[in-house]
GUGU-118923 format. One record per residue (C-alpha): x, y, z. Coordinates in steps of 0.2 Angstrom, whole numbers, plus 5000, padded with zeros to 4 digits. Example, Ala and Ser with C-alpha at 12.3 -4.5 7.8 and 13.67 -1.06 7.14 Angstrom:
residues 2
<pt c1="5062" c2="4978" c3="5039"/>
<pt c1="5068" c2="4995" c3="5036"/>
//
This chain:
residues 242
<pt c1="5023" c2="4732" c3="5133"/>
<pt c1="5031" c2="4720" c3="5121"/>
<pt c1="5043" c2="4712" c3="5133"/>
<pt c1="5029" c2="4710" c3="5146"/>
<pt c1="5017" c2="4702" c3="5134"/>
<pt c1="5030" c2="4690" c3="5127"/>
<pt c1="5037" c2="4686" c3="5144"/>
<pt c1="5020" c2="4682" c3="5151"/>
<pt c1="5017" c2="4671" c3="5136"/>
<pt c1="5033" c2="4661" c3="5140"/>
<pt c1="5026" c2="4659" c3="5158"/>
<pt c1="5010" c2="4652" c3="5151"/>
<pt c1="5000" c2="4668" c3="5154"/>
<pt c1="4990" c2="4679" c3="5142"/>
<pt c1="4988" c2="4697" c3="5144"/>
<pt c1="4972" c2="4705" c3="5136"/>
<pt c1="4973" c2="4723" c3="5128"/>
<pt c1="4964" c2="4729" c3="5143"/>
<pt c1="4978" c2="4723" c3="5154"/>
<pt c1="4992" c2="4730" c3="5143"/>
<pt c1="4984" c2="4747" c3="5143"/>
<pt c1="4983" c2="4747" c3="5162"/>
<pt c1="5001" c2="4742" c3="5163"/>
<pt c1="5006" c2="4756" c3="5152"/>
<pt c1="4997" c2="4768" c3="5163"/>
<pt c1="5005" c2="4761" c3="5178"/>
<pt c1="5022" c2="4763" c3="5171"/>
<pt c1="5019" c2="4781" c3="5166"/>
<pt c1="5012" c2="4785" c3="5183"/>
<pt c1="5026" c2="4776" c3="5192"/>
<pt c1="5039" c2="4786" c3="5182"/>
<pt c1="5031" c2="4803" c3="5184"/>
<pt c1="5029" c2="4801" c3="5203"/>
<pt c1="5046" c2="4793" c3="5205"/>
<pt c1="5054" c2="4810" c3="5201"/>
<pt c1="5047" c2="4817" c3="5217"/>
<pt c1="5046" c2="4802" c3="5228"/>
<pt c1="5060" c2="4790" c3="5223"/>
<pt c1="5048" c2="4775" c3="5223"/>
<pt c1="5060" c2="4763" c3="5214"/>
<pt c1="5078" c2="4763" c3="5207"/>
<pt c1="5071" c2="4753" c3="5192"/>
<pt c1="5065" c2="4766" c3="5179"/>
<pt c1="5070" c2="4759" c3="5162"/>
<pt c1="5055" c2="4755" c3="5152"/>
<pt c1="5060" c2="4737" c3="5148"/>
<pt c1="5067" c2="4734" c3="5165"/>
<pt c1="5051" c2="4739" c3="5173"/>
<pt c1="5041" c2="4727" c3="5162"/>
<pt c1="5052" c2="4712" c3="5167"/>
<pt c1="5058" c2="4716" c3="5185"/>
<pt c1="5042" c2="4724" c3="5191"/>
<pt c1="5027" c2="4719" c3="5181"/>
<pt c1="5032" c2="4701" c3="5175"/>
<pt c1="5041" c2="4697" c3="5191"/>
<pt c1="5025" c2="4701" c3="5200"/>
<pt c1="5014" c2="4690" c3="5188"/>
<pt c1="5026" c2="4676" c3="5191"/>
<pt c1="5018" c2="4673" c3="5208"/>
<pt c1="5004" c2="4665" c3="5198"/>
<pt c1="5016" c2="4650" c3="5196"/>
<pt c1="5018" c2="4647" c3="5214"/>
<pt c1="5002" c2="4637" c3="5217"/>
<pt c1="4987" c2="4630" c3="5207"/>
<pt c1="4975" c2="4636" c3="5221"/>
<pt c1="4981" c2="4654" c3="5218"/>
<pt c1="4976" c2="4654" c3="5200"/>
<pt c1="4959" c2="4648" c3="5205"/>
<pt c1="4956" c2="4659" c3="5220"/>
<pt c1="4961" c2="4675" c3="5212"/>
<pt c1="4946" c2="4673" c3="5201"/>
<pt c1="4934" c2="4674" c3="5215"/>
<pt c1="4925" c2="4689" c3="5222"/>
<pt c1="4927" c2="4682" c3="5240"/>
<pt c1="4946" c2="4680" c3="5240"/>
<pt c1="4955" c2="4691" c3="5251"/>
<pt c1="4974" c2="4695" c3="5247"/>
<pt c1="4986" c2="4706" c3="5257"/>
<pt c1="5002" c2="4713" c3="5250"/>
<pt c1="5014" c2="4715" c3="5265"/>
<pt c1="5026" c2="4729" c3="5262"/>
<pt c1="5018" c2="4734" c3="5245"/>
<pt c1="5030" c2="4748" c3="5241"/>
<pt c1="5025" c2="4754" c3="5224"/>
<pt c1="5012" c2="4741" c3="5222"/>
<pt c1="5022" c2="4725" c3="5218"/>
<pt c1="5017" c2="4711" c3="5217"/>
<pt c1="4999" c2="4715" c3="5222"/>
<pt c1="4994" c2="4728" c3="5209"/>
<pt c1="5000" c2="4718" c3="5193"/>
<pt c1="4990" c2="4703" c3="5200"/>
<pt c1="4975" c2="4714" c3="5202"/>
<pt c1="4976" c2="4721" c3="5185"/>
<pt c1="4976" c2="4704" c3="5178"/>
<pt c1="4963" c2="4697" c3="5190"/>
<pt c1="4951" c2="4712" c3="5195"/>
<pt c1="4939" c2="4701" c3="5205"/>
<pt c1="4948" c2="4697" c3="5221"/>
<pt c1="4949" c2="4709" c3="5236"/>
<pt c1="4966" c2="4717" c3="5238"/>
<pt c1="4974" c2="4726" c3="5253"/>
<pt c1="4990" c2="4735" c3="5251"/>
<pt c1="5000" c2="4737" c3="5267"/>
<pt c1="5014" c2="4749" c3="5267"/>
<pt c1="5022" c2="4759" c3="5281"/>
<pt c1="5029" c2="4774" c3="5271"/>
<pt c1="5017" c2="4788" c3="5268"/>
<pt c1="5024" c2="4794" c3="5252"/>
<pt c1="5021" c2="4776" c3="5245"/>
<pt c1="5004" c2="4775" c3="5251"/>
<pt c1="5000" c2="4791" c3="5243"/>
<pt c1="5006" c2="4785" c3="5227"/>
<pt c1="4996" c2="4769" c3="5229"/>
<pt c1="4980" c2="4778" c3="5232"/>
<pt c1="4983" c2="4788" c3="5217"/>
<pt c1="4988" c2="4774" c3="5205"/>
<pt c1="4973" c2="4763" c3="5210"/>
<pt c1="4962" c2="4778" c3="5206"/>
<pt c1="4970" c2="4780" c3="5189"/>
<pt c1="4969" c2="4762" c3="5185"/>
<pt c1="4950" c2="4762" c3="5190"/>
<pt c1="4953" c2="4746" c3="5201"/>
<pt c1="4939" c2="4742" c3="5213"/>
<pt c1="4940" c2="4733" c3="5230"/>
<pt c1="4958" c2="4739" c3="5234"/>
<pt c1="4962" c2="4745" c3="5251"/>
<pt c1="4978" c2="4755" c3="5255"/>
<pt c1="4983" c2="4755" c3="5273"/>
<pt c1="4998" c2="4765" c3="5280"/>
<pt c1="5004" c2="4754" c3="5295"/>
<pt c1="5017" c2="4743" c3="5302"/>
<pt c1="5014" c2="4724" c3="5300"/>
<pt c1="5018" c2="4721" c3="5318"/>
<pt c1="5003" c2="4732" c3="5323"/>
<pt c1="4990" c2="4728" c3="5310"/>
<pt c1="4993" c2="4709" c3="5313"/>
<pt c1="4984" c2="4711" c3="5330"/>
<pt c1="4969" c2="4720" c3="5322"/>
<pt c1="4955" c2="4708" c3="5322"/>
<pt c1="4949" c2="4715" c3="5305"/>
<pt c1="4964" c2="4709" c3="5297"/>
<pt c1="4972" c2="4695" c3="5308"/>
<pt c1="4969" c2="4678" c3="5301"/>
<pt c1="4957" c2="4685" c3="5288"/>
<pt c1="4966" c2="4683" c3="5272"/>
<pt c1="4967" c2="4669" c3="5260"/>
<pt c1="4984" c2="4674" c3="5252"/>
<pt c1="4998" c2="4685" c3="5259"/>
<pt c1="5011" c2="4691" c3="5246"/>
<pt c1="5028" c2="4699" c3="5250"/>
<pt c1="5043" c2="4704" c3="5239"/>
<pt c1="5059" c2="4711" c3="5245"/>
<pt c1="5053" c2="4714" c3="5263"/>
<pt c1="5064" c2="4704" c3="5274"/>
<pt c1="5073" c2="4688" c3="5276"/>
<pt c1="5061" c2="4673" c3="5278"/>
<pt c1="5063" c2="4671" c3="5297"/>
<pt c1="5058" c2="4689" c3="5299"/>
<pt c1="5045" c2="4689" c3="5285"/>
<pt c1="5035" c2="4675" c3="5292"/>
<pt c1="5032" c2="4684" c3="5308"/>
<pt c1="5026" c2="4699" c3="5298"/>
<pt c1="5015" c2="4690" c3="5286"/>
<pt c1="5008" c2="4673" c3="5293"/>
<pt c1="4997" c2="4682" c3="5306"/>
<pt c1="4987" c2="4689" c3="5292"/>
<pt c1="4983" c2="4672" c3="5284"/>
<pt c1="4968" c2="4662" c3="5289"/>
<pt c1="4970" c2="4643" c3="5293"/>
<pt c1="4974" c2="4634" c3="5276"/>
<pt c1="4978" c2="4651" c3="5268"/>
<pt c1="4995" c2="4653" c3="5260"/>
<pt c1="5010" c2="4665" c3="5260"/>
<pt c1="5019" c2="4668" c3="5244"/>
<pt c1="5036" c2="4675" c3="5247"/>
<pt c1="5047" c2="4681" c3="5232"/>
<pt c1="5065" c2="4677" c3="5234"/>
<pt c1="5081" c2="4675" c3="5224"/>
<pt c1="5093" c2="4660" c3="5223"/>
<pt c1="5095" c2="4660" c3="5242"/>
<pt c1="5078" c2="4654" c3="5245"/>
<pt c1="5083" c2="4636" c3="5251"/>
<pt c1="5095" c2="4643" c3="5264"/>
<pt c1="5082" c2="4656" c3="5270"/>
<pt c1="5069" c2="4642" c3="5272"/>
<pt c1="5081" c2="4632" c3="5282"/>
<pt c1="5084" c2="4646" c3="5293"/>
<pt c1="5065" c2="4650" c3="5295"/>
<pt c1="5060" c2="4632" c3="5300"/>
<pt c1="5058" c2="4636" c3="5319"/>
<pt c1="5049" c2="4652" c3="5315"/>
<pt c1="5037" c2="4644" c3="5304"/>
<pt c1="5033" c2="4631" c3="5317"/>
<pt c1="5030" c2="4643" c3="5330"/>
<pt c1="5019" c2="4654" c3="5319"/>
<pt c1="5008" c2="4640" c3="5312"/>
<pt c1="5016" c2="4639" c3="5295"/>
<pt c1="5024" c2="4624" c3="5286"/>
<pt c1="5033" c2="4624" c3="5269"/>
<pt c1="5022" c2="4618" c3="5254"/>
<pt c1="5035" c2="4621" c3="5240"/>
<pt c1="5048" c2="4631" c3="5233"/>
<pt c1="5045" c2="4635" c3="5214"/>
<pt c1="5060" c2="4641" c3="5203"/>
<pt c1="5055" c2="4654" c3="5190"/>
<pt c1="5066" c2="4660" c3="5176"/>
<pt c1="5062" c2="4677" c3="5169"/>
<pt c1="5068" c2="4683" c3="5152"/>
<pt c1="5083" c2="4695" c3="5153"/>
<pt c1="5087" c2="4690" c3="5171"/>
<pt c1="5103" c2="4680" c3="5174"/>
<pt c1="5098" c2="4673" c3="5191"/>
<pt c1="5082" c2="4663" c3="5193"/>
<pt c1="5069" c2="4669" c3="5205"/>
<pt c1="5061" c2="4658" c3="5219"/>
<pt c1="5043" c2="4657" c3="5225"/>
<pt c1="5042" c2="4651" c3="5243"/>
<pt c1="5025" c2="4645" c3="5247"/>
<pt c1="5020" c2="4642" c3="5265"/>
<pt c1="5004" c2="4635" c3="5271"/>
<pt c1="4995" c2="4641" c3="5287"/>
<pt c1="4993" c2="4625" c3="5295"/>
<pt c1="4988" c2="4631" c3="5313"/>
<pt c1="4983" c2="4647" c3="5321"/>
<pt c1="4997" c2="4660" c3="5326"/>
<pt c1="4999" c2="4662" c3="5345"/>
<pt c1="4991" c2="4678" c3="5351"/>
<pt c1="5008" c2="4686" c3="5356"/>
<pt c1="5014" c2="4686" c3="5338"/>
<pt c1="5019" c2="4697" c3="5329"/>
<pt c1="5030" c2="4705" c3="5342"/>
<pt c1="5030" c2="4724" c3="5344"/>
<pt c1="5037" c2="4735" c3="5330"/>
<pt c1="5056" c2="4732" c3="5327"/>
<pt c1="5058" c2="4716" c3="5337"/>
<pt c1="5056" c2="4703" c3="5323"/>
<pt c1="5070" c2="4711" c3="5313"/>
<pt c1="5081" c2="4713" c3="5329"/>
<pt c1="5078" c2="4696" c3="5336"/>
<pt c1="5071" c2="4684" c3="5323"/>
<pt c1="5063" c2="4668" c3="5330"/>
<pt c1="5075" c2="4653" c3="5331"/>
//
């Protein structure tokens, strides 16, 4: 995990031996399960360190409040469209205190998530197989989270309808994007306003080995989301709010 350790240091983060051991286990389980379930196209040892693990940890640069909140037992975080666990699980490895929910609609991926959470010995992690459009109306989850995370889920006008309903008032959504972030934010202005969100900042992050910079779009939940959102499954993607 040399690339991960060095890359984290360049981002101002320090990974303990416990963390590095957990990331090694995570990698080995990801590759073993990927042979059966096709969880990711990125399997090279060095590429996984940078494009999955380090990229996930870069979320910590999005907002000072995130660094503080992840160290609290009371903090609730939801990873919307968690896939193989990114960015939620790498953050949980580094900050084991907060409570994490991994939301994923694909059964084979939730099966892997349940397995790897057990292998890593992580506590206070809940894996849910569901659509965001449905879970977003569940009172146990709607507007219950301090932080929502999302990576490679949908363009921002669609993503905010998936994710903002989970955020409590004054909570934040951290969306990982590429160099198209500003254009997506412009396109999502109306959707954010309808759903109770407002842009807090866009943070540019350069990761070693990646030619294009990454962007972290931080959206604050300024007002409660109207009850009719999110719309039924499939509609946000077909008819983004404008």
